C-alpha positions in Angstrom: -16.4 23.0 -97.7 -12.7 23.6 -97.8 -10.1 23.7 -95.3 -11.5 24.6 -91.6 -14.8 25.9 -93.1 -13.2 28.1 -95.8 -14.1 27.6 -99.3 -11.9 27.4 -102.3 -13.2 31.0 -103.4 -12.5 32.5 -100.2 -8.8 31.1 -100.3 -8.3 32.5 -103.8 -9.7 35.8 -102.9 -7.3 36.0 -99.9 -4.4 35.0 -102.0 -5.2 37.8 -104.4 -5.4 40.4 -101.9 -2.0 39.2 -100.3 -0.4 39.3 -103.8 -1.8 42.8 -104.4 -0.5 43.9 -101.0 3.0 42.4 -101.2 3.6 42.0 -104.9 4.7 38.8 -106.6 8.2 39.6 -106.6 8.4 40.0 -102.8 6.2 36.8 -102.2 8.6 34.9 -104.5 11.5 36.0 -102.5 9.9 35.1 -99.1 9.0 31.7 -100.7 12.6 31.2 -101.8 14.1 32.1 -98.3 11.5 29.8 -96.6 12.3 27.0 -98.9 15.9 27.4 -98.3 15.3 27.4 -94.5 13.3 24.3 -94.7 15.9 22.7 -96.8 18.7 23.6 -94.3 16.8 22.3 -91.5 16.1 19.1 -93.3 19.9 18.7 -94.0 20.7 19.5 -90.4 18.4 16.8 -89.0 19.7 14.3 -91.5 23.3 15.0 -90.6 22.3 14.8 -86.9 20.7 11.3 -87.4 23.8 10.2 -89.4 26.1 11.4 -86.6 24.0 9.7 -83.9 23.8 6.5 -85.9 27.7 6.5 -86.1 28.0 6.9 -82.3 25.6 4.0 -81.6 27.6 1.6 -84.0 29.7 0.5 -81.1 32.6 2.9 -81.5 33.4 4.1 -77.9 36.5 6.1 -78.9 34.5 9.1 -80.1 32.5 9.7 -77.0 35.6 10.6 -74.9 35.3 7.7 -72.4 38.5 5.7 -72.4 38.0 4.0 -69.3 40.6 5.9 -67.3 38.5 7.7 -64.7 41.0 8.0 -61.8 44.0 9.5 -63.9 43.0 13.2 -63.2 43.1 12.7 -59.6 46.4 11.0 -59.6 48.0 13.7 -61.8 46.8 16.7 -59.9 49.3 17.8 -57.2 47.9 18.4 -53.6 47.2 21.8 -52.7 49.1 23.6 -49.8 46.9 25.1 -47.1 
């Protein structure tokens, strides 16, 4: 018994039929594209984790909160009605 009740021989026959239908050159291209997409996804996740760990290290200057919450109301001129 193989994966999910499919034997190894059935998997080999399915792979052979897929290779005959699409051709090895097209399957190689699809595999390369899929591998590149997975690699890009992993890199993006790694970059995001690094950026989030930088923000959690105690550097509050990057998050835009400088403690001046009332400045925008004081600098805005009153509206004339």
